C-alpha positions in Angstrom: -65.7 122.7 3.6 -66.3 122.7 7.5 -65.5 125.9 9.1 -65.9 127.0 12.8 -66.5 130.5 13.5 -65.0 131.1 17.0 -64.5 133.8 19.6 -63.1 133.6 23.3 -63.3 136.1 26.3 -60.5 136.2 28.6 -59.5 137.5 31.9 -57.0 139.9 30.4 -54.8 140.7 27.3 -51.7 138.7 27.9 -51.0 135.1 28.4 -47.5 136.1 29.5 -49.2 137.6 32.6 -51.1 134.4 33.3 -54.4 135.4 31.8 -56.8 132.7 31.0 -59.8 131.9 28.8 -63.3 132.3 30.5 -65.7 131.9 27.7 -65.6 130.1 24.4 -68.4 130.7 21.7 -68.2 128.8 18.3 -70.7 127.5 15.6 -70.3 125.3 12.6 -70.6 126.0 9.0 -70.5 123.4 6.2 -70.4 124.4 2.6 -71.1 128.1 3.8 -74.4 127.1 5.6 -75.0 127.1 9.3 -75.3 123.5 10.5 -76.9 124.4 13.9 -74.0 122.9 15.7 -72.6 125.2 18.5 -70.1 125.2 21.2 -70.5 127.5 24.1 -69.1 127.2 27.6 -68.1 129.4 30.5 -64.6 128.4 32.2 -63.3 128.9 35.7 -59.8 130.5 35.0 -58.4 129.6 38.5 -57.5 133.4 38.9 -59.1 136.7 39.1 -60.6 138.5 36.2 -59.2 141.9 35.6 -61.4 144.7 36.4 -60.8 146.2 33.0 -61.8 143.0 31.2 -65.1 142.8 33.2 -66.0 146.3 31.9 -65.7 144.9 28.3 -67.5 141.4 28.7 -69.4 141.7 32.0 -68.3 138.2 33.2 -67.5 138.5 36.9 -65.5 136.1 39.1 -68.5 135.2 41.2 -70.3 134.1 37.9 -67.2 131.8 37.1 -66.8 130.4 40.5 -68.8 127.1 39.9 -67.8 126.7 36.2 -65.5 123.9 34.9 -62.0 124.4 34.2 -60.3 124.2 30.8 -58.8 120.8 31.7 -62.4 119.4 32.1 -63.6 120.3 28.6 -60.3 120.2 26.6 -60.7 117.0 24.8 -64.4 117.7 23.7 -63.5 121.2 22.7 -60.3 120.1 20.7 -62.5 117.4 19.1 -65.0 120.1 17.9 -62.4 122.3 16.2 -59.9 119.6 15.0 -59.5 119.6 11.3 -61.7 122.7 10.7 -60.9 126.0 9.1 -61.3 128.4 11.9 -62.7 131.8 11.1 -61.7 134.4 13.9 -61.5 138.2 14.1 -58.2 139.1 15.2 -57.0 135.3 15.1 -53.5 135.8 16.9 -55.2 136.7 20.0 -57.6 133.8 20.3 -55.2 131.2 18.9 -52.5 132.3 21.2 -54.9 131.8 24.3 -56.0 128.5 23.1 -52.3 127.5 22.6 -51.6 128.6 26.0 -54.4 126.6 27.5 -53.6 123.5 25.6 -50.0 123.7 26.7 -50.9 124.0 30.3 -52.3 120.7 30.3 -49.1 119.0 29.2 -51.0 116.3 27.2 -48.8 116.7 24.1 -51.8 118.3 22.2 -50.6 120.0 18.9 -50.8 123.8 18.4 -53.9 125.2 17.0 -52.4 125.7 13.7 -51.2 122.3 13.3 -54.6 120.8 13.3 -56.7 123.7 11.8 -56.4 126.3 9.1 -57.0 129.7 10.1 -59.1 132.5 8.5 -58.4 135.9 10.0 -61.3 138.2 9.2 -59.4 141.2 10.5 -56.6 140.6 8.0 -59.2 139.9 5.3 -61.0 143.4 6.2 -57.7 145.3 6.2 -56.9 143.8 2.7 -60.5 144.9 1.6 -60.7 148.2 3.3 -57.3 149.7 3.7 -57.0 152.6 6.0 -60.6 152.2 7.4 -61.9 151.0 11.0 -62.1 147.2 10.9 -63.5 146.4 14.3 -66.4 144.0 14.4 -68.7 146.8 15.2 -67.4 148.9 12.2 -67.8 146.1 9.8 -71.2 145.3 10.9 -72.3 148.9 10.0 -70.5 148.8 6.7 -72.0 145.6 5.6 -75.5 146.2 7.4 -75.0 143.1 9.7 -77.4 143.5 12.6 -75.4 143.8 15.9 -78.0 145.7 17.9 -77.8 143.1 20.7 -74.0 143.7 21.3 -74.1 145.8 24.5 -71.0 143.8 25.8 -68.7 141.4 24.4 -69.9 137.8 24.4 -68.3 134.8 22.8 -71.2 133.1 21.4 -72.9 136.3 20.2 -69.8 137.5 18.7 -69.3 134.3 16.8 -72.9 134.5 15.5 -72.3 138.0 14.3 -68.9 137.1 12.7 -70.6 134.2 10.9 -73.0 136.5 9.3 -70.3 139.1 8.6 -67.9 136.7 7.1 -70.5 135.2 4.8 -71.4 138.7 3.6 -68.0 139.7 3.1 -67.2 136.6 1.0 -70.2 136.4 -1.1 -73.0 138.3 0.2 -75.1 135.4 1.8 -77.0 136.6 4.7 -79.8 134.1 4.7 -80.3 130.3 4.6 -82.2 128.3 2.0 -84.6 126.2 4.0 -87.4 125.6 1.6 -86.5 122.9 -0.8 -89.4 123.9 -3.1 -87.8 127.3 -3.5 -84.6 125.8 -4.6 -86.4 123.5 -7.2 -88.4 126.4 -8.4 -85.2 128.3 -9.2 -85.4 130.9 -6.4 -82.2 132.4 -5.3 -83.3 132.3 -1.8 -80.4 132.1 0.5 -77.8 131.8 -2.4 -75.1 134.6 -2.9 -76.3 137.8 -3.8 -73.3 140.3 -4.0 -73.9 143.9 -3.5 -73.8 145.6 -7.0 -70.8 148.2 -7.0 -71.1 151.0 -9.2 -68.1 151.7 -11.6 -68.3 155.4 -11.4 -68.6 155.6 -7.7 -66.6 158.8 -6.7 -63.4 158.3 -4.5 -63.7 158.3 -0.8 -63.0 161.7 0.7 -60.3 161.5 3.4 -61.0 163.3 6.6 -58.0 164.0 9.0 -58.6 164.5 12.8 -58.4 168.1 13.9 -56.0 168.9 16.6 -58.9 168.7 19.4 -59.8 165.4 18.3 -56.3 164.1 18.3 -55.7 165.2 21.8 -59.0 163.6 23.0 -57.9 160.4 21.2 -54.5 160.5 23.1 -56.5 161.1 26.3 -58.8 158.1 25.6 -55.8 156.0 25.0 -54.2 157.0 28.3 -57.2 155.9 30.1 -57.3 152.6 28.3 -53.5 152.0 28.8 -54.1 152.7 32.5 -57.0 150.1 32.7 -55.1 147.6 30.9 -52.1 147.9 33.2 -49.9 149.3 30.6 -50.7 146.8 28.1 -52.7 148.8 25.5 -52.1 147.4 22.1 -52.6 150.7 20.4 -49.7 152.2 22.4 -47.4 149.3 21.7 -48.2 149.6 18.0 -47.2 153.3 18.1 -44.0 152.5 20.0 -42.8 150.0 17.5 -44.0 152.2 14.5 -46.6 149.8 13.3 
């Protein structure tokens, strides 16, 4: 099965506020093996990048000034993802931005879900690890996937990390079998190597936040909400009871 592990970086959080994609990073898997095909590009969003977003990914307006617009690369990008299963962490965010970009072109291109299937690794992680932190960094620590180069968010780097994480979460494959002699000799090489789970493993201990920790968390959310222009997704989740 052909899969595309994909990530985007954007000028901000909401398409409703006119925010745009500024970086796309993707790599191809075929039969759970990396094919070596990648798609990576920076885009001129034709608008300013929010200061809060720059703090996350480090991509500045000056850097993007001479980059192509989405309209310039839309056809080649659509061809790259068309018909694939897209593996994305928090898929509604990235898919929503891709749909927004395609819709702005007014070329009659279908919505992403009409031409691709979607595998959301955040949904998968929440089902596998309910009640735990399931950010990309938290999952990398849990599954011992190397993310030491991830000082800032970057679409291609995050896609590469997510590919390793997805393969580990769904079967334990962390390396590729490149030597045909090893395969013929019966070596497991890069084949699946699931981690053994002890049947008598004790139940996980639940540690509640102290009053001081809860206050510090609320203060951090206040700063994040201010930087996001009142669009902090955690605040919205609290307001709706999610």
